[in-house]
N, C-alpha and C positions, 0 to 999 in steps of 0.2 A: 629347377632353376629357383634363383635366388630373387625375389623381389625387391632388392634396397634395402628392407626392413629389418637386417639383421639376422637372420635366420628363419627357422622354425617359428611360428605364431600361432594362438589360438585367434578363431576368427570371432569370438564372444571376447570385446576388453573389458575389461571391470574394472570399478574402483581400484580394486588392488593395483591394479598393472599401472595406473596414475600416480600412487602412490610409492609404487617400485621404479618409476621412471625419474620421478621425486628425487629419489634419495640416489642412485647411479646419477642421473646428470650434474647436480649441485653437490656442493660440501655438506658437509652433516650439519650443519649449525642452521645454513640457509634452509635446508630441507625440512629441519625442525618449525623454522619463522615460518615457513611458507606454510607448512599443515596447521600452523596455529595462528594466521592469516585466514586461510580458507574455513577454519572452525569457527572464528569469529565472523564471518562473513554469512558461515550458514546457519548460526542463531540468530543473526540480524534478518537473515532471510525468512525465519520462520515467526520468528518473534514479530517483525512488523505487522503480517495482519490483525494482532490481537492491540498491537498500540493503536491501528487506526480505527479500532471498535472500540477503545477506551475512549479516545478521545472523543468520538461521535457520541455516545453514552455521555459522558462527565460534561460535552458542552449542552446535550439536549437538559442534563441538570442543571445547569447554572444558568441558561434560557427559563426554565422553569422556575428558579428563583428569582430572576428577573421580574416576570411578570406577577410571582405575589407580593415582590415587593410592592407594583406597579398598581396594585389593585390594592394594596392596604393603605398606600399613599393615597388614591383617589378616593376611595372608603371616608378619611380620614379627612379629606378636604371636602366632600360631602357632609360630611358631619359636622365641622367648623364651619361650612358656608350656612348649614339649616338652624344651626345654634344663632349667628350673628344676624338673619334675617329677623326671627323669630325674636330674638333680643328679648330681656327679662321681662316678667311678667306682675310687676307691682299693682 
């Protein structure tokens, strides 16, 4: 009895089956475009966690550098304040 799926099929459906369906149902150029688009999406999906980790790491580095600058400015300000209070000793 035909189940409406076009004949005998395997129960397990792999990625090959999906690619085969893309090329069966669509013109060749559109099939290639769809596969390229899906490939780009796959690369973005795989690289997104690395990109997020890089942004977090870089943000932490920038935060540390800003803190270092703040400490340096406070130290310079306290040194200038200390020199102006004591003044020259003649």
